[in-house]
C-alpha positions in Angstrom: -11.6 -16.5 -67.9 -10.8 -13.2 -65.6 -10.9 -11.2 -69.0 -14.3 -12.0 -69.8 -15.2 -11.2 -66.5 -14.4 -7.6 -66.7 -16.7 -7.0 -69.2 -19.7 -8.5 -67.5 -21.8 -6.4 -64.9 -20.7 -7.2 -61.3 -22.4 -7.1 -58.2 -21.4 -6.2 -55.0 -22.4 -7.2 -51.5 -20.8 -6.4 -48.0 -20.4 -10.3 -47.7 -20.5 -13.1 -50.2 -20.5 -16.4 -49.1 -19.4 -19.4 -51.1 -21.7 -22.7 -50.2 -25.5 -23.2 -49.3 -24.8 -25.8 -47.6 -25.0 -26.6 -43.5 -22.1 -23.8 -43.3 -24.0 -21.7 -45.6 -27.4 -21.0 -44.5 -26.2 -21.1 -40.8 -24.5 -17.6 -42.8 -27.0 -16.6 -43.8 -29.1 -17.2 -40.5 -26.4 -15.2 -38.7 -26.0 -12.6 -41.1 -29.9 -11.5 -41.0 -29.8 -11.5 -37.3 -25.9 -9.8 -36.1 -25.5 -7.5 -38.8 -29.0 -7.0 -40.7 -27.4 -3.9 -42.0 -24.9 -6.1 -43.9 -26.0 -6.8 -47.5 -24.8 -10.6 -48.6 -25.3 -12.6 -51.2 -24.7 -16.8 -51.0 -22.9 -18.6 -54.2 -24.0 -22.1 -55.0 -22.2 -24.1 -57.7 -25.4 -26.8 -57.5 -28.7 -26.4 -58.3 -30.4 -26.6 -54.7 -28.6 -26.0 -51.1 -27.6 -28.6 -49.4 -24.1 -29.5 -50.3 -23.0 -33.5 -49.2 -26.8 -33.9 -48.5 -28.2 -32.8 -52.0 -24.9 -34.2 -53.8 -24.7 -37.8 -52.0 -27.7 -40.2 -53.1 -25.8 -43.9 -52.3 -28.6 -45.9 -50.7 -29.0 -45.5 -46.9 -27.5 -41.9 -47.0 -27.2 -40.7 -43.2 -25.2 -38.7 -41.1 -23.6 -39.9 -38.5 -24.3 -37.9 -36.0 -27.0 -36.8 -34.2 -29.8 -34.0 -35.1 -30.1 -32.0 -32.1 -25.8 -31.6 -32.3 -25.8 -31.9 -36.3 -28.9 -29.4 -36.4 -28.7 -25.7 -36.2 -28.3 -24.1 -31.9 -31.2 -21.5 -33.6 -33.7 -24.4 -35.3 -34.8 -27.2 -33.2 -34.4 -30.8 -34.7 -38.2 -32.4 -33.7 -38.6 -35.5 -35.8 -38.5 -39.0 -33.8 -35.3 -39.9 -35.4 -32.3 -38.5 -33.6 -30.1 -40.5 -36.9 -31.3 -39.1 -40.1 -31.0 -39.9 -43.6 -29.9 -37.3 -46.2 -33.6 -36.6 -47.7 -34.5 -35.0 -43.5 -31.3 -33.7 -43.6 -32.2 -31.9 -47.0 -36.2 -31.3 -46.0 -34.7 -29.8 -42.9 -32.6 -27.6 -44.7 -34.7 -26.1 -47.0 -37.7 -25.6 -43.6 -34.6 -23.2 -42.1 -34.2 -21.4 -45.2 -37.5 -20.8 -46.2 -38.6 -19.9 -42.0 -35.3 -17.0 -42.0 -35.4 -15.7 -45.7 -32.6 -16.8 -46.4 -33.3 -18.1 -50.1 -33.6 -14.2 -51.8 -30.2 -14.1 -50.9 -28.8 -17.5 -52.7 -27.2 -17.4 -56.5 -27.2 -20.2 -58.0 -25.4 -22.2 -60.8 -22.6 -20.3 -59.3 -18.9 -22.3 -59.4 -16.7 -19.6 -58.2 -13.0 -20.0 -59.7 -10.9 -17.3 -58.5 -10.8 -14.8 -55.5 -8.7 -11.5 -55.9 -8.1 -9.2 -52.7 -7.0 -5.5 -53.1 -5.8 -3.9 -50.2 -6.1 -0.7 -51.9 -10.1 -0.9 -52.5 -10.6 -3.2 -49.5 -12.2 -5.6 -51.8 -12.7 -9.0 -53.3 -13.2 -9.7 -56.8 -14.8 -13.2 -57.4 -15.4 -14.7 -60.5 -17.5 -17.1 -61.0 -18.8 -19.7 -63.9 -22.7 -19.8 -64.4 -23.1 -23.6 -64.7 -24.9 -25.0 -67.8 -23.7 -21.7 -70.2 -19.6 -21.6 -69.3 -20.3 -17.5 -69.0 -18.1 -15.9 -66.1 -19.8 -13.5 -63.6 -18.1 -11.2 -61.0 -18.8 -10.2 -58.2 -17.3 -7.9 -55.3 -17.5 -7.9 -51.6 -15.2 -6.3 -48.4 -15.4 -9.8 -46.4 -15.4 -13.7 -48.1 -16.7 -16.3 -45.9 -15.7 -19.7 -47.2 -18.7 -22.2 -46.8 -17.5 -24.8 -49.8 -16.9 -27.5 -47.3 -13.6 -29.9 -47.5 -14.3 -32.1 -50.4 -13.8 -31.9 -53.7 -17.5 -32.1 -55.8 -15.4 -33.5 -58.7 -15.0 -36.5 -57.8 -14.1 -39.1 -54.3 -11.0 -40.8 -53.7 -9.9 -43.6 -55.7 -7.3 -45.7 -55.8 -5.4 -47.4 -58.8 -6.7 -50.9 -58.8 -5.3 -53.4 -61.0 -7.2 -55.1 -63.6 -10.1 -52.8 -63.2 -11.3 -52.7 -66.6 -10.9 -55.8 -67.3 -14.6 -56.4 -64.5 -17.7 -57.1 -66.8 -19.9 -55.6 -64.0 -20.4 -52.0 -62.5 -17.9 -50.2 -60.7 -19.5 -46.9 -58.9 -18.3 -44.3 -56.0 -21.0 -43.3 -53.9 -20.1 -40.0 -54.9 -21.1 -40.7 -58.4 -24.2 -42.8 -57.6 -27.4 -42.2 -60.0 -30.7 -44.2 -59.7 -29.9 -46.1 -62.2 -27.3 -48.4 -60.5 -29.3 -51.9 -60.3 -27.9 -54.0 -57.5 -31.2 -56.2 -56.7 -30.1 -59.5 -56.6 -27.1 -59.1 -57.3 -23.6 -60.0 -55.4 -22.2 -56.6 -54.3 -18.4 -56.2 -52.8 -17.9 -52.4 -51.3 -14.6 -51.6 -51.0 -13.9 -49.6 -47.6 -15.0 -49.5 -44.1 -15.3 -46.5 -43.2 -18.7 -44.4 -42.4 -20.5 -45.0 -46.1 -19.3 -48.8 -46.3 -20.9 -49.5 -43.1 -24.1 -46.9 -44.4 -24.1 -49.0 -47.9 -23.7 -52.8 -47.0 -27.1 -53.1 -44.6 -28.9 -50.4 -46.7 -27.8 -52.5 -50.3 -28.1 -56.3 -48.3 -32.3 -56.4 -48.3 -32.3 -56.6 -51.7 -29.0 -57.3 -52.9 -27.8 -61.6 -53.1 -25.1 -60.7 -50.7 -23.2 -58.0 -50.1 -19.4 -58.0 -48.8 -17.4 -55.6 -47.3 -13.9 -55.8 -48.3 -11.5 -54.1 -46.1 -8.0 -53.4 -45.4 -8.3 -53.0 -41.8 -11.0 -52.9 -39.3 -12.7 -49.7 -37.9 -14.2 -49.0 -34.8 -18.2 -48.9 -35.0 -21.0 -48.5 -32.1 -24.3 -49.4 -32.8 -26.8 -47.1 -31.1 -30.5 -46.5 -31.5 -31.3 -43.7 -34.5 -34.0 -42.3 -31.8 -33.1 -40.2 -28.6 -35.8 -41.6 -26.2 -34.8 -38.5 -23.4 -35.3 -35.9 -26.3 -38.4 -37.3 -27.3 -39.8 -37.4 -24.2 -38.3 -34.1 -23.0 -40.4 -32.9 -26.2 -43.7 -34.0 -24.6 -43.4 -31.7 -21.2 -41.2 -28.6 -22.1 -41.5 -26.1 -25.1 -39.7 -27.6 -28.2 -36.4 -25.0 -28.3 -36.0 -25.6 -24.2 -36.1 -29.4 -24.6 -34.0 -29.2 -28.1 -31.4 -26.5 -26.2 -30.9 -29.1 -23.2 -30.6 -32.4 -25.4 -28.3 -30.4 -27.7 -26.1 -29.6 -24.3 -26.7 -32.9 -23.0 -25.2 -34.7 -26.4 -22.7 -32.6 -27.4 -21.6 -33.3 -23.5 -21.5 -36.8 -23.9 -19.5 -36.2 -27.6 -17.0 -34.4 -25.4 -16.8 -37.2 -23.0 -16.2 -40.0 -24.7 -13.6 -38.3 -27.0 -11.5 -37.4 -23.9 -11.5 -40.8 -22.1 -10.8 -42.1 -25.8 -7.4 -39.6 -25.3 -7.0 -40.7 -21.7 -8.2 -44.1 -21.4 -8.5 -45.4 -24.9 -7.6 -49.5 -23.6 -10.8 -48.9 -21.7 -12.5 -47.0 -24.4 -11.4 -50.6 -27.0 -12.5 -52.8 -24.4 -15.6 -51.3 -24.2 -16.4 -50.8 -28.0 -15.3 -54.2 -28.6 -17.5 -55.5 -26.0 -20.5 -54.2 -27.5 -19.3 -56.1 -31.2 -19.2 -59.4 -29.4 -22.8 -59.2 -28.3 -24.0 -58.4 -31.6 -22.4 -61.0 -33.5 -22.5 -63.6 -30.9 -19.4 -65.8 -29.2 -19.1 -67.9 -32.1 -17.5 -64.8 -34.1 -14.0 -64.3 -34.4 -13.7 -60.3 -33.9 -10.0 -60.0 -33.9 -9.5 -59.9 -37.4 -12.3 -57.9 -38.5 -13.4 -55.7 -35.9 -10.2 -54.9 -34.0 -8.6 -51.6 -35.0 -4.9 -51.5 -35.0 -5.0 -47.8 -33.5 -6.7 -46.6 -30.7 -10.6 -45.1 -30.7 -11.0 -42.1 -32.5 -7.4 -41.7 -34.0 -9.8 -42.0 -36.3 -13.5 -41.1 -36.8 -15.5 -43.6 -35.0 -18.2 -44.9 -37.3 -22.0 -45.5 -36.4 -24.1 -48.8 -36.8 -27.8 -47.5 -36.0 -30.0 -50.2 -34.5 -26.9 -52.0 -34.9 -28.3 -52.5 -38.5 -24.8 -53.7 -39.9 -24.5 -56.2 -37.8 -27.9 -57.5 -38.0 -27.5 -58.0 -41.8 -24.4 -60.2 -40.6 -26.3 -62.2 -38.4 -29.3 -63.2 -41.0 -26.5 -64.1 -43.5 -27.4 -61.1 -45.8 -24.0 -59.3 -45.4 -20.1 -60.6 -44.4 -16.8 -58.9 -43.8 -13.8 -59.7 -45.4 -10.2 -58.1 -44.4 -7.6 -58.8 -46.9 -5.8 -56.2 -49.7 -6.9 -56.5 -53.2 -4.6 -58.4 -55.7 -6.3 -57.7 -58.9 -9.9 -56.8 -60.4 -10.7 -60.0 -62.7 -13.6 -60.2 -65.0 -16.3 -61.6 -62.5 -14.7 -59.8 -59.1 -12.1 -59.3 -57.2 -9.0 -61.4 -56.3 -7.6 -60.8 -52.6 -4.0 -61.2 -51.8 -4.8 -64.5 -50.1 -5.6 -65.8 -52.8 -9.5 -65.9 -51.9 -11.9 -64.7 -55.0 -15.0 -62.1 -54.3 -17.6 -62.9 -56.9 -19.0 -59.6 -57.9 -21.5 -58.1 -60.3 -21.4 -54.4 -58.8 -18.1 -53.6 -57.4 -18.9 -49.9 -54.6 -15.5 -48.0 -54.1 -16.0 -46.2 -50.8 -12.8 -45.6 -50.6 -13.5 -41.7 -49.5 -13.1 -38.2 -50.2 -10.5 -36.0 -51.8 -9.6 -33.0 -49.5 -9.3 -29.8 -50.6 -8.6 -26.3 -49.5 -11.3 -23.2 -49.8 -13.4 -25.1 -52.3 -10.3 -25.3 -54.9 -10.6 -21.7 -55.5 -7.5 -19.5 -57.3 -7.1 -17.0 -54.6 -4.7 -13.8 -55.0 -3.9 -11.4 -52.4 -2.6 -7.7 -54.2 -1.7 -9.6 -57.5 0.3 -12.6 -55.4 -1.1 -16.3 -55.9 -1.9 -17.5 -52.1 -0.8 -21.0 -50.9 -2.4 -21.6 -47.9 0.0 -24.4 -46.8 2.1 -21.4 -46.6 0.3 -19.9 -44.0 -1.4 -20.2 -40.2 -4.2 -20.8 -39.3 -5.7 -18.5 -36.5 -8.1 -20.0 -34.6 -9.2 -22.1 -37.6 -10.9 -19.9 -39.3 -8.4 -17.6 -40.9 -5.0 -17.3 -42.7 -2.2 -15.5 -42.0 -1.9 -12.1 -44.8 -4.9 -13.0 -45.9 -7.1 -10.2 -45.7 -11.2 -10.2 -45.0 -11.6 -13.6 -45.5 -12.6 -16.7 -42.9 -13.4 -20.2 -43.7 -15.8 -22.8 -42.4 -15.0 -26.4 -41.3 -16.6 -28.2 -38.5 -14.6 -30.6 -35.9 -14.1 -34.1 -37.4 -14.7 -35.3 -33.9 -17.7 -34.4 -32.9 -20.9 -32.9 -35.3 -20.1 -30.4 -37.7 -22.5 -27.3 -37.4 -21.3 -27.1 -33.8 -18.0 -25.6 -35.6 -19.9 -24.0 -38.2 -22.6 -22.0 -35.4 -19.6 -20.4 -34.0 -18.0 -19.6 -36.5 -20.9 -18.0 -37.8 -20.5 -15.7 -34.4 -17.0 -15.0 -35.4 -17.0 -14.0 -38.3 -20.6 -11.6 -37.7 -18.5 -10.3 -34.4 -15.6 -9.1 -36.7 -17.6 -7.5 -39.2 -19.8 -5.5 -36.1 -16.1 -4.9 -34.5 -15.0 -3.3 -37.9 -18.1 -1.3 -38.4 -18.0 0.1 -34.9 -14.3 0.9 -35.2 -14.6 2.6 -38.8 -12.1 -0.6 -40.7 -12.7 -1.8 -43.4 -9.4 -4.6 -43.1 -8.8 -7.8 -40.6 -5.5 -9.3 -41.3 -4.3 -11.8 -38.7 -0.1 -11.2 -38.8 2.2 -12.9 -36.8 3.4 -11.2 -33.9 7.3 -11.4 -32.8 6.5 -14.0 -29.9 4.7 -15.8 -32.7 8.1 -16.3 -35.7 9.7 -19.1 -34.1 6.2 -21.2 -33.3 7.0 -25.2 -33.5 4.8 -26.2 -36.6 2.0 -28.6 -36.2 -0.8 -30.3 -39.0 -3.7 -28.6 -38.9 -5.5 -31.6 -37.9 -3.5 -33.2 -35.4 -3.4 -36.4 -33.7 -5.9 -37.9 -36.3 -4.4 -40.6 -38.4 -7.4 -41.1 -41.3 -6.3 -41.0 -44.8 -8.4 -39.1 -46.3 -6.4 -36.5 -43.7 -3.6 -37.3 -43.9 -3.0 -37.5 -47.6 -3.5 -34.1 -48.1 -2.7 -32.1 -44.4 0.0 -30.6 -46.5 -2.0 -28.7 -48.7 -3.7 -26.9 -45.7 -1.8 -24.2 -43.5 -0.3 -24.6 -40.2 -0.8 -24.4 -36.7 1.3 -23.3 -33.9 1.6 -24.2 -29.9 -0.4 -21.5 -29.0 -3.7 -19.2 -29.5 -5.2 -17.9 -31.7 -2.9 -19.8 -34.1 -4.4 -23.0 -33.3 -7.5 -24.8 -34.5 -8.3 -26.8 -31.2 -11.0 -29.1 -32.8 -12.7 -28.9 -28.8 -15.8 -27.5 -28.5 -15.5 -26.0 -25.0 -12.4 -24.3 -26.1 -13.9 -23.1 -29.3 -17.0 -21.6 -27.8 -14.7 -19.7 -25.5 -12.0 -18.4 -28.4 -14.6 -17.3 -30.4 -17.3 -15.8 -27.7 -15.0 -14.4 -25.0 -11.5 -13.9 -26.3 -11.2 -9.9 -27.3 -11.6 -9.0 -31.1 -8.6 -7.0 -31.2 -5.5 -9.3 -29.8 -2.5 -7.9 -31.5 -2.4 -10.9 -34.2 -5.9 -10.1 -35.8 -5.3 -6.0 -36.8 -7.4 -4.3 -38.1 -6.8 -1.5 -40.4 -8.2 0.6 -43.6 -6.7 2.6 -46.7 -4.6 5.3 -46.0 -5.6 7.6 -49.4 
């Protein structure tokens, strides 16, 4: 592929952004406003912007995060519903793109495959496949900003299920959902207990004969309104930007408070969550088996049931929860280890995402392949020994965009510092005092399976700054906005001619 690419004309920009989802659109805004003299392009493998919100089409697809924190800092969310569905989020992203003149920078149908860095020229050479034709196009840039998310767009994670080929109905993973999946009047089993499953069950329950959520183990579920009454009232009296900023501050503080409380007083938070479930399902429902996890709150992500929709579907008899393990699929459904049989016409495998590092792109630095598992994370954004490269990864314990906005600000600070100092390379390098750091996983103290399955593929973090990935908004604000750029670990250089 690279040999073919060498015969195609290349496009050069100062900054190349990979991905036109939330992070990529945010990158476009920050480059426009903080680095207006820099040229940039955004490469997007799909035919539209939005990333997750363009890819997922399953019933009820929505965010677990409120839009006052999932929305951009610079673009107020003004709709009444704070817990928005996929189409509304996608519309918000389109409006942002158009308002801030980002569309002209996007190259659609460009799926990035490889990236090679040359220290001699201070330049990345990026090869992308033109979707539909297979042709290879080449881009060069001084800085590469990966905003491609953290999971594979090719397919989700699906365990091997014994007997799957025997099942006479339809089996579909939510990531592969299409409009022709028919479930009206049918018996549906949704396998899984994460955010996707908890979204699917009530969304399908009104049309299906019955929906069963089959889970191996319970998840903490919180019911809350899908509107933010405080935000909606505030907008009546204050300009939208000010009202949005206040609501964003309030909701961010609340997210941090709940997470910290879960760390310091897990038993109290657990009791609050379980008491709320009892109130939803009534005193006769035994929640011990189906709604009481074995782990503490926020050891895995807390799931949201807007307006208690999951519990309402259960109270109305349209949905049910079964906690058991699968023995085998058979012709008419699923046989469980307990001997119970779940009849099904449609089985939805809401079994999670397949995480990847940096968009499954193959990287080289001066001819040597990069295995990111061998690197140390620099502020959760860059990688030891890899020049002029940053990646955007949001929070697992708060809204994604809170961190992606900070990451974009930091990247622009780096670019402006290099312009000011006449340097062309910024490379995180371990200092003497960093050489014997104890190793910690890139995401620490988070036991969710979709993370733990792949942590060996991600960079390590140490026990002191800047070799950390805090996953803490307050710490990140100080680290990205106030910490010195030239800290001895991030080395600014230019080639010696």
